[in-house]
C-alpha positions in Angstrom: -30.0 -4.3 7.3 -32.3 -3.3 10.2 -35.5 -5.3 10.2 -37.6 -2.2 10.8 -37.8 -1.2 7.1 -37.4 -3.2 3.9 -34.1 -3.2 2.1 -35.4 -1.5 -1.0 -36.9 1.3 1.1 -33.5 1.6 2.9 -31.7 2.0 -0.4 -34.1 4.7 -1.5 -33.6 6.5 1.8 -29.9 6.5 1.3 -30.1 7.6 -2.3 -32.1 10.6 -1.3 -29.3 11.7 1.0 -26.5 11.3 -1.5 -25.4 13.2 -4.6 -23.6 10.0 -5.7 -25.0 6.6 -6.5 -26.3 3.8 -4.4 -25.6 0.3 -5.5 -27.5 -2.7 -4.1 -27.4 -6.4 -4.7 -29.9 -6.1 -7.5 -28.3 -3.2 -9.2 -26.4 -3.4 -12.5 -22.7 -3.3 -11.8 -23.0 -4.7 -8.2 -20.5 -7.5 -8.8 -18.0 -5.2 -10.4 -18.4 -2.6 -7.6 -17.9 -5.2 -4.8 -14.7 -6.7 -6.4 -11.4 -5.8 -4.9 -7.8 -6.5 -5.9 -7.6 -9.9 -4.2 -9.7 -12.6 -5.7 -9.4 -14.6 -2.5 -11.8 -12.2 -1.0 -15.5 -12.6 -2.1 -17.9 -10.6 0.0 -21.4 -9.3 -0.6 -22.2 -6.0 1.0 -25.8 -5.0 1.7 -25.2 -1.6 0.0 -22.5 0.4 -1.7 -22.5 4.2 -1.4 -20.5 5.6 -4.3 -19.8 9.0 -2.8 -18.8 12.2 -4.6 -17.7 14.4 -1.7 -17.3 14.7 2.0 -21.1 15.4 2.4 -21.9 12.1 0.8 -19.5 10.3 3.1 -21.0 11.9 6.2 -24.5 10.9 5.0 -23.4 7.3 4.4 -21.8 7.1 7.8 -25.1 8.4 9.4 -27.1 5.8 7.4 -24.8 3.0 8.6 -25.1 4.2 12.2 -28.9 4.4 12.0 -29.2 0.9 10.5 -26.4 -0.6 12.6 -24.4 -1.6 9.5 -20.7 -2.5 9.5 -18.7 -0.1 7.5 -15.9 -0.7 4.9 -14.0 2.1 3.1 -13.0 1.7 -0.5 -10.4 4.0 -1.9 -8.3 2.2 -4.6 -9.4 -1.2 -3.3 -5.9 -2.5 -3.7 -5.4 -3.8 -0.2 -4.6 -7.6 -0.2 -6.6 -8.1 3.1 -9.8 -7.1 1.3 -10.7 -4.5 3.9 -12.5 -2.5 1.3 -15.6 -4.7 1.3 -17.7 -6.4 4.0 -20.5 -8.9 4.1 -24.0 -7.5 4.8 -22.6 -4.0 5.6 -22.2 -0.7 3.9 -19.2 0.1 1.6 -18.3 3.8 1.4 -16.9 3.8 -2.2 -14.7 6.7 -3.1 -13.8 5.5 -6.6 -15.7 8.4 -8.2 -13.5 10.9 -6.3 -10.4 10.8 -8.4 -9.5 14.5 -9.0 -5.9 15.6 -8.5 -5.3 19.4 -8.3 -1.7 20.7 -8.7 -0.7 24.0 -7.2 2.7 24.7 -8.8 3.2 27.9 -7.0 2.8 26.2 -3.6 4.5 23.0 -4.7 1.4 21.0 -3.5 -0.9 18.4 -5.0 -4.3 17.8 -3.6 -5.6 14.3 -4.3 -9.2 13.1 -3.7 -9.9 10.1 -1.6 -10.4 7.6 -4.5 -7.5 8.7 -6.7 -4.9 6.2 -7.8 -1.2 6.8 -8.3 -1.7 6.8 -12.1 -4.2 9.6 -11.6 -1.8 11.4 -9.3 1.3 11.0 -11.5 -0.5 11.9 -14.7 -1.5 15.2 -13.1 1.8 16.1 -11.4 4.0 15.0 -14.3 2.4 17.5 -16.6 4.4 20.0 -14.6 7.5 17.8 -14.1 6.6 17.2 -10.5 6.3 14.1 -8.3 5.6 12.8 -4.8 7.0 9.5 -3.7 4.2 7.0 -4.3 4.1 3.2 -4.9 5.0 0.9 -7.7 1.6 -0.3 -9.0 -0.4 2.5 -10.7 -3.8 1.2 -9.7 -3.0 1.5 -6.0 -5.0 4.1 -4.2 -3.2 7.2 -3.1 -4.8 7.4 0.3 -4.4 3.7 1.2 -0.7 3.6 0.4 -0.1 6.9 2.3 -1.9 6.0 5.4 0.2 2.8 5.7 3.5 4.5 5.1 4.3 4.1 1.4 7.3 2.4 -0.2 8.0 2.9 -3.9 10.2 4.0 -6.8 11.4 7.2 -5.1 11.9 6.1 -1.5 15.6 6.7 -1.4 15.3 10.1 -3.0 12.3 11.6 -1.2 11.3 9.3 1.7 8.2 7.4 2.5 5.0 8.5 0.9 3.6 9.7 4.2 6.7 11.9 4.8 5.4 14.3 2.1 1.8 14.3 3.5 1.3 17.9 4.6 -2.5 18.1 5.0 -5.7 16.1 4.9 -9.5 16.4 5.0 -11.3 13.6 6.9 -14.9 12.7 7.7 -15.0 11.2 11.2 -17.5 8.4 12.0 -19.6 11.0 13.8 -20.0 12.9 10.5 -17.7 15.8 11.3 -15.5 17.1 8.4 -12.1 18.1 9.9 -8.7 19.2 8.6 -5.3 18.0 9.7 -2.1 19.9 9.0 1.0 21.1 10.9 -1.1 24.1 12.1 -4.5 22.3 12.7 -4.9 19.0 14.5 -1.2 18.3 14.1 -1.5 15.2 16.3 -4.0 13.8 13.8 -1.6 14.5 10.9 1.1 12.6 12.8 -1.3 9.6 13.1 -2.2 9.7 9.4 1.5 9.4 8.5 1.4 5.6 8.8 -1.3 4.9 11.3 -3.8 3.6 8.7 -7.5 4.4 8.2 -8.4 4.3 11.9 -9.5 7.9 12.5 -11.7 9.0 9.6 -12.5 8.6 5.9 -9.8 10.5 4.0 -11.6 12.6 1.3 -8.5 14.6 0.3 -4.8 14.4 1.0 -2.2 17.2 0.3 1.3 16.4 -0.7 4.6 18.3 -1.0 6.0 17.9 -4.5 9.5 17.5 -6.0 10.9 18.3 -9.5 11.5 15.3 -11.7 11.3 15.0 -15.5 13.0 11.7 -16.4 14.5 8.7 -14.8 16.6 5.7 -15.7 14.7 2.6 -14.7 13.1 -0.6 -15.6 13.8 -4.3 -14.8 17.0 -6.4 -14.9 16.3 -10.1 -14.9 18.9 -12.7 -13.7 18.4 -16.4 -14.0 19.9 -19.7 -12.9 23.3 -19.7 -11.2 23.3 -15.9 -11.4 20.3 -15.4 -9.1 22.2 -15.5 -5.9 25.0 -13.3 -7.2 22.4 -10.8 -8.4 20.9 -10.7 -4.9 24.3 -10.1 -3.3 25.0 -7.2 -5.8 21.6 -5.8 -5.1 22.4 -5.7 -1.4 25.8 -4.1 -2.1 24.3 -1.4 -4.2 21.6 -0.7 -1.7 24.1 -0.7 1.2 26.1 1.9 -0.5 23.1 4.3 0.1 23.1 6.2 -3.1 20.5 8.9 -2.6 19.6 9.1 -6.3 18.7 5.4 -6.6 15.7 3.6 -5.2 15.9 -0.2 -5.7 14.0 -3.4 -5.0 14.3 -7.0 -6.0 12.0 -9.9 -6.5 12.8 -13.6 -6.2 10.7 -16.2 -8.1 11.0 -19.5 -10.0 9.6 -20.7 -13.3 7.8 -23.9 -14.0 11.1 -25.8 -13.9 11.8 -24.3 -10.5 14.8 -22.4 -11.8 15.3 -19.4 -9.6 15.1 -15.9 -11.1 15.8 -12.5 -9.6 14.4 -9.3 -11.0 16.0 -6.1 -9.8 14.1 -2.8 -10.3 16.3 0.3 -10.1 15.0 3.9 -10.4 17.9 6.3 -10.9 17.2 10.0 -10.8 20.8 11.4 -10.9 22.6 13.3 -13.6 25.2 10.7 -14.5 24.7 9.4 -18.0 26.2 6.0 -17.1 25.9 5.6 -13.3 28.3 3.2 -11.6 25.5 1.6 -9.6 23.7 0.5 -12.8 27.0 -0.7 -14.3 27.6 -2.8 -11.2 24.2 -4.4 -11.5 24.5 -5.1 -15.2 27.9 -6.8 -14.7 26.5 -9.7 -12.7 26.7 -13.0 -14.6 23.4 -14.5 -15.4 21.7 -11.3 -16.8 19.1 -12.6 -19.2 17.1 -9.5 -19.9 18.0 -5.8 -19.6 15.0 -3.5 -19.7 16.6 -0.6 -17.9 16.5 2.7 -20.0 15.9 6.3 -19.8 12.1 7.1 -19.8 9.5 9.2 -18.1 8.4 8.6 -14.5 5.0 7.6 -15.8 6.8 4.9 -17.8 8.5 3.8 -14.6 5.2 3.5 -12.8 4.1 1.0 -15.5 7.1 -1.3 -15.0 5.2 -3.4 -12.5 1.6 -4.5 -13.1 -0.6 -6.6 -10.9 -3.9 -7.8 -12.4 -6.8 -6.3 -10.5 -9.3 -8.9 -9.1 -7.9 -11.8 -11.1 -5.4 -13.5 -8.8 -5.7 -14.9 -5.3 -3.2 -13.4 -2.9 -1.8 -14.1 0.6 1.1 -11.8 1.8 3.1 -11.9 4.9 6.5 -10.4 5.7 9.0 -8.7 8.0 11.2 -5.7 8.2 14.8 -6.7 8.7 18.0 -5.0 9.9 20.1 -6.9 7.4 20.1 -9.6 4.7 23.0 -11.9 5.6 24.0 -14.8 3.4 22.2 -17.2 5.7 18.9 -15.4 5.1 19.5 -15.1 1.4 20.0 -18.9 1.2 16.8 -19.3 3.2 14.9 -17.2 0.8 16.2 -19.0 -2.3 15.4 -22.3 -0.7 11.9 -21.3 0.3 11.0 -20.0 -3.1 11.3 -23.5 -4.5 9.8 -25.3 -1.5 6.2 -25.3 -2.8 7.1 -27.3 -5.8 5.5 -24.9 -8.2 5.8 -21.1 -8.8 4.5 -19.7 -5.5 4.3 -16.1 -6.5 7.5 -14.6 -5.1 9.4 -12.8 -2.4 9.8 -9.0 -2.7 12.8 -7.2 -1.1 12.4 -3.4 -0.8 15.3 -1.3 0.3 14.7 1.5 2.8 18.1 3.3 2.4 18.4 7.0 1.8 15.8 9.6 2.6 13.7 7.7 5.1 16.6 7.8 7.5 16.7 11.6 7.3 13.3 12.3 8.7 12.6 12.9 12.3 11.0 9.7 13.6 8.7 11.8 15.8 7.0 13.3 12.7 5.1 10.2 11.8 3.4 7.2 13.4 5.1 4.9 11.0 7.5 2.6 12.9 9.7 0.9 10.3 11.8 3.7 8.7 15.0 2.5 10.5 14.8 -1.0 9.1 17.1 -1.9 6.2 14.7 -3.9 4.1 11.1 -4.9 3.9 11.0 -8.6 2.9 7.5 -9.6 1.8 6.3 -13.2 1.0 3.7 -12.8 -1.7 1.8 -16.0 -2.6 -0.1 -15.6 -5.8 -2.3 -18.2 -7.5 -5.6 -18.7 -9.3 -7.0 -22.1 -8.4 -9.2 -22.0 -5.3 -8.4 -25.7 -4.5 -4.8 -24.6 -3.8 -5.7 -22.0 -1.2 -4.5 -24.0 1.7 -1.1 -24.9 0.1 -0.3 -21.3 -0.9 -1.3 -19.8 2.4 0.7 -22.4 4.3 3.7 -21.7 2.1 3.5 -17.9 2.8 3.1 -18.4 6.5 6.0 -20.9 6.7 8.3 -18.7 4.6 7.5 -15.6 6.7 8.2 -17.7 9.8 11.6 -18.6 8.4 12.4 -14.8 8.0 11.2 -13.9 11.5 14.5 -14.5 13.3 15.9 -11.5 11.4 12.9 -9.3 12.1 13.5 -5.6 12.9 10.5 -5.3 15.2 8.3 -8.3 15.1 5.7 -6.2 13.2 5.1 -6.0 9.4 4.1 -3.5 6.8 0.5 -2.6 7.4 -0.2 -2.1 3.7 0.7 -5.7 3.0 -0.8 -7.4 6.0 -3.7 -9.8 5.7 -6.8 -9.6 7.9 -5.7 -12.5 10.1 -2.7 -10.7 11.7 -3.0 -10.6 15.5 -3.1 -7.3 17.3 0.4 -8.0 18.7 1.9 -7.7 15.3 0.0 -4.5 14.6 1.3 -3.1 17.9 4.8 -4.2 17.0 4.6 -2.4 13.7 4.4 0.9 15.5 6.1 0.2 18.8 4.4 0.4 22.2 4.7 4.2 22.7 3.4 5.1 19.3 0.6 2.5 19.5 -0.6 3.9 22.8 -0.6 7.4 21.3 -2.6 6.1 18.3 -5.1 4.4 20.7 -5.6 7.7 22.5 -6.4 9.4 19.2 -8.6 6.6 18.1 -10.7 7.1 21.3 -11.0 10.8 20.4 -12.0 10.4 16.8 -13.6 6.9 16.6 -14.5 5.8 20.2 -16.9 3.1 18.9 -14.3 1.6 16.5 -16.6 2.1 13.6 -13.6 2.1 11.3 -12.2 -1.3 12.3 -11.9 -2.9 8.8 -8.2 -2.1 8.7 -5.1 -3.1 10.6 -7.0 -2.0 13.6 -5.9 0.2 16.4 -8.7 -0.2 19.0 -9.6 2.7 21.2 -7.6 3.1 24.4 
């Protein structure tokens, strides 16, 4: 903090300006409040402002500006890069802002800046409604949306950002502004995939879709059946069924035996869909957990322990997954000599291709798959080995890369600006830079996959 006043006086000053709570290094709960999803990230902020509304956010930004503090924004805190916390700076913590309001007549849900997808889905499913979110319920609604958003309903309803119809933001200067098709439409375009570069999102508005039940879960294939399962997964995804979102994970057990887990989410009316029969018919099926259940149950199919594991993720969007690349992936998943975490393959078929590319900053919708290398471990002494494995595996995928850029929601903090630019393309990146200069000319909001001002 600034040397002009003592730290405890600074915290008292900030508390007087907030309705929410101020948490300092000596406060109860400080260690829990500074913890994020990725245990590889261990940072100690000077102060955490737990905001309860846009006014609190504006006051916190003013305090940071006065005391020349770096700013980090915490929504769900699920980002693997750990952008939600900084050393010796101020964290604007939105975790107390988790309300989700559903307007059935308008077909809109309004989610506060700290809400998670379990908050969102629990509220909307009371009315049999959904928006296409992610796959891990503890993920923040805002963070996923601002980076694009891939999940269980991608094929049916598009990327998460495609259903973003409005937003409330607090700019670094403290202004509270709205973005919609009718007001600051260029900012709404930027928020559809351009990340948290332009303001602190205190509310996002989403278009909703009717959905009561799904057929979904996990199909696990092992041993010799792993490669066949991957090929069948690709065949099913390539058939572009608009009522089936699907992804697959490649991993190994302690004996280094490959396994493939396929995660379908079917929303059609067929009681016994041919696509699921095709998946189940692959030899090597060792566990069939696919069944009819609620969408809330589907959102619990995947879990990722919060703050317990160390993570390093790196990947590429690709135009195709030829046999040569499949063999490369199966070879790389055993290369570490121990379970490395895994490789996630997310299909982008269906609805993302229907949307006008000019409607959003997101630059990957025309890729076929997102292939993400996800190193996951617990022992700090193995950090170097796991990070090296992830980087080398991502480099092996790069010859098939769609754009040279990656998925901003999965990128680590060490990605060069060239990859961030490539994630959007030169034209969109230049437009984002111009908007950054308008809304955040000092690049206060730089703890993200940063778009620097033009």
